[in-house]
Structures are given as C-alpha cells and as structure tokens.
N, C-alpha and C positions, 0 to 999 in steps of 0.2 A: 844763772844757768839758762842756756838757750832752750827755747820751746821744743825744738826738734829732738834734743837729747831727752827731755822729759817725756815726750811722746814715745820715743823709742824704748825708754826704760819701762814705761807703763805697758807698752805692747809686749815686751819680753816677759814682764811679770804676769800679765794676763795669760800668755801662752803657757807659762810654767804652771799656773793654777789649773788650766784646762788639762794639762798633762798629768798633774797630780790627781785630779778627779778621775781621769780615765784609768790611771793605774789602780786606784782604790776599787773602782768598779770591776776592772779586769781580774784582780786577784781575790776580791771578796765575794763578788756575786756568784761565781760558780761554786765556791765553798759553802755559801749560805743556802744554795738551792740543791744540795745533794739529796737525791732520793732515787729509789729504784725505778727504772724506766725500761721495760722490756728486757730485763736481765735474763739471759738464757740459763735455764736450769732444766733438769730432767726429773721425772718421777718414774718409779718402778714398783712392782709388787702387786698384790691382789686388789688393793684400793687405789691404784695409781690414778685412774680416771677421776675418782671422787676427790682426791686431793687436788688435782689440777682444777677441777670445777670450783672447789672451795676457795683456792687461791684467786681465781678469776673473779669470784663474787666479792671476796673480802678485800682484795687488793687489785682492783681493776687497772690494767696497764702496767703493773709493777714487774710482772714476770712473763717471759716468753717460754712456755712450758712444752717440753717434748716428752712423750711417754716412750720408755724403752722396755725391753722384755723382762730384765731382771737386774739384780745388783751388779753382776759382773759387767753387763752392758753399760750400766751407769758409770761404773769405775772407768771403763774404757773411754767413754765420752769425756770425762774430766781429764784423763791423762792425755787426751788429744787436744786439749785446750779449746774445746768446743762449747763448754758450759762451765759455770762457776760452782755449781753444786748440784746435789741430787737429794730427793726425799724418797726413801725406800720404805714402803709400808710393810709391816710385819705383824704377826699376831699379838706381839707384846707392845706394839706402838710404833710410831714412825722413827726411822733411823735417818740421820742426816749425814751425807757425805759432802765434804767441802774441799776446795783446792785453795788454801790460803795463799799459795804462791801466786795465784792469778789475781787475788785481791783480798787482803786480810779484812777489809771493811765489808765486802760482800759475804765473806765467811761468817763474820759476826752477825750480819743481818739474817742469814739463813738459820743460824742457831736460834735467834729470837723467834723466827717464824716457826721452827720446829717445836719450841716450847709452847707457843700458842696452839698449835695443832694437837699436841699431846695433852695439853691441859696440866702438865706437870712443871714444877720449877726448873727441871733440867731434863734434857733429852739426849739420847745417845748420839754423839757426834764423832765422826772419824775424819781425820785430815788425810785425804788421799794423796795430794801433792802439797806438801807442807812448805812454808817459807823457811828461809835459813834460820837455824836454831839461834844464831846470834842476833837476828833481826826479825823476831816472830811477828811483830806488828807492821813491818814494812816501813818504819819511819826513816831508817837510814837509806833504804832503797829509794824512797820517794824524794829524798834530799839530793839524789844524784843529778836530777834533771837540770836544776838551775845552774850549778857550777859548769856543766858541759855547755850550756847555752852561753853563759857569760864569758867563759874562756874562749869560745869560738868567736864571739863578737869582739873581744879584746884583741885576739890575734889578727882579725881582719882589719881592725883600726890601726894597730901598730904596723902591720905590713903595708897598709895603704899609705901611711904617712912616711914610713922609713924607706920603702923600696919603690922608686919611680918606675922601673922597668916592669912591664906586666908579666913577662915570661919569668923573671926572677921572683916576682911576687907570687905567681902561681906555684912555683917550685917551693917557696917558703911555706905555702899553705899545705902542700902535700907532706912536707917534712914535719910540720906541726901536727898534722892529723895522725901521722904514723906514731910519732913520739907521744902525743897526747893520748892516743888510744892505749898504747902500751902502759903508760903511767897510770891512767885512770883505772884500767883493769887491774893493775898490780895493787893499787890502793884498795879497790873494792873487794878483791879476793884475799889479799894478803893482810895488810895491817888492819883494815876495818872488818874483814871477814863478813861481808854482806851478801856475797853471791857465790854459789857453787858453780860447777861446770868446767868446761874447757877454757883455760886461760887464753890460748891463741884465738879461739872463736870470740870470746868476750872482748878481747882487745880489738879485733877486726870490727866488731859491731860498734864499739865506742869510737874508734877512729873514723868510721864511716859517718857516724852521727855528727862528730865534730867537723868533718869535711863538709857535710851538707849545710851546717850553719855558717861556718866561717867562709866557705866557698861562695855561698849565696850573698852574704853581706859584702864581701870583698868584690864579688862580681858586679853587684849593684853599684858600688863605688866606681868601678872601672867603666861601667856603661853609662851612668848618668851623673857622675861626679860625686863629691863628698856627701851630698844629700842622700845618696844611696846608703851610706852608713847608718844614718838615722832611720831611714825607712826600714831597712832590714832589722836593725836592733829593736825597734818598736814592735815590728811584726812578731818577732820570736819571743820578746819579753812580755808584751801585752796580750798576745793571743796564744803563742806556742806553749809557754810555761804554764799558765793557769789551766789551759785546756788539755794538758798532757795526761791528766788522770793518773799521775804517778803515785798518789797516795790513796786513790779510790778505784774507779773503773770508768771507762767511757760511758757505760750505760747508767751511771749514777749522776752524770752531768745533764743539765738542761739540753734538750735537742733543738736544733741540729748541731749545737756547739760541741757535744761530745764526739760526734762523727768528724766534724771539722778538725778537732784537735788531733785525730789520728792521721790526717793528711798533712800535718806540719811535722818538721823533723823531731821536736821534743817528744810528742806523743808516739810517733812511729818508733823512735829509738827505745822508749820505755817498753812498748809492746814487744819489740824484737829482742830486747835483753831478757824479758820474762820468758819468751819462747825458747831461746837457745840455752838458758841456764836451768830452767825447770821442766820444760816439756819436750826436750830432744828435737827442737826445731819445728814442732807442730804449730801451725798458724803463722809461720815466719814469712810467707810469700808476700802478703800485702804490705807489711811495714818495710820489708827489704826493698821492694819496688819503689815505695815512697821515698826512702832515703836515697836510693840510686837516682831517682828522678830529680831530687833537689840538688844532688851533687852534679849531675849533668847540666842542670839549669845554671849552676854557678860557672861551669866551663863555657857554656854558650854566652853568658854575660861577659866573661873575659874576652871572648871572641868579638863581641859587639864593642867592647871597650877598645880592643886593638884596632878595629876598623875606624872607630871614632878618633883615636889618636893619630892614625895614619892620614885620615882626611884633614885633620887640623894641621898636621905638618905640611901636607901638600898645599893647603891654602896659604899658609904662611910663606912657603917657598915661592908660590905664584905671586903673592903680594910683593915680595922682595924683588922679583924679576921685573915687574912692570915699571917701577921707576927707572931701573937700569936701561930698559928698552926705550923708554921715553926720552932719556937723556942722550 
C-alpha cells in the first residue's frame, strides 16, 4: 500500500475522531450544565420583597425577580410569556404559579423552590399556561427540533446534487418548505397531538424554520461550493440543536450559549412555536425576525452563487475565445 494512501486514511480517521469528540461535547456539555441562570420570575403578595431577598441570598444568580402588585398581575405576566413562574405570598403560605408550556423543566424547578420556602413536602401549585395534556413533560415537543434540522439539511443536500440550475434549486427549496411545514404541523397537531393552536399558523412557522435551515445550507453550497453543505450542517447540528433549549429553557443553559442558541434557527423556531401555540403570539417578534433573517441570508447566498457561476461561465468563454483569436 502506498504511503500517500496510508497518510490520507490516517488523516481522515483523525478528522473523524475530532468530529466525534466535538459532537459529544456539543450534545452532552449543555445538558450536563443545566442550572437556573437569571430565570425571569415574579413575586407578589404581602411578603413579595422578602421572598425575592431570600431567593437572592439562597440562590444567587439563579433568578431574575420582578415584584408585581398582586396575583392577577402575576398571572398576566405569565400569560404574556414574560416570566416562567410566580411566587405569590399568602397568609397560609406561598402559592406557586407556573407556565409549564414555557418550560416544564422550569415549572418543576419552581415547584421545588416553593417547597423549600414553605417548609412543607408539598406547596400549592397552579399551572397558568399548561403544556399540552398529551405531552405534559414536553418530551415530544422537545423532539421536534432535530427532525426539522435534519430534514432541512437533507433537502439542501439532495437539491444541491440533483438540481444544477440555481433558480430551479431555489424553487425546490420553497416547495419543500411549504409542504414540509404543512406536513410537520399536521403530524404535531394531528397524529401526535403535541401542540394546540391554529394549524395554518403552526404550519407557517414550521415552514419558515425549515426554509431558514435548508435555504442557508443550500445557499452556502451555492456560494462557496459543496464545502458549504458541511459548514451549514455542522453549524446547525453541533450548535443549533444542542443550544435550542427545546427540552429546557435558554436561561438554564450556560451563558452566553443559551442566548446564542436563540440566534440560530432551531432555538428561534422552538421559541416561536411556543409563542404562537400557547401564548397567542406574545414574545414572537424576536424569534420571527431571527428566522426571517436566516431565510433572507439564504437568498443572498443564492445570489452570490449566481454571480459566482456567471463569472465562471464568462471566464470559460473568454478562455475559449483566446485560442480562436490567436489562430
């Protein structure tokens, strides 16, 4: 066996090992470091300030506490997707309000905090904005992110290899995004019964999420060549999916990685789906803008790819003319 082949095989194997280690770190590290970090909650009632002070002393940096006038105000904050829960002090002890639709994991955490505050094995807990009854722990919802990412990457790869014309490839992406959004929303709401809300709205959000992923990956391939497929796929798989906080909350991930995850399509899509399905669109602006920006970036990359292809064609034509002129 030639030494060049041995060196190439060793290099590929080493690269694969490095990729393996990166994937283990990307998927395991955020999950292993989950803890509350400035989780927004509210307190209300006669002892609201005292509860806020106690939380700050006993769990420094865990919660970002805002005090509101009463229980009604606390409920309104939760319904507007501005906080994950509330602790309302009453003469009989603290009452906890949670919004499990925003994060079942944070809801469970706040229940434990209430038990510690009350000193009782159980505390009064009311779920103001509950997760879907068929998916109370959010396991099914959290599993939606990875298939959307992988299907978007797969569509980009298939269209890049199968459709040479950029305009036709872009059209294929649009068709895939529309049909993919309709199909994913139908599965999530119909057969799997994971999400409530408006089907057209959910289908639009999922279609936009798929377009943001597939459009960016295919756009990178159009702009810089097939290496763009790997760059886009690794970005969304190694960063986007683990940092999406689909099964937790951005504030539970190590910072600034939780914030970064919300700037990538998977995290933005998860937050936007929560917003439109459970909170009547509250808090939808930021994730919607993020997804639109990624979709627009994919379009720009296609434009760059078109200019690159035109320049290459013109250079080839010029190279063919020069021998003819010389002869």
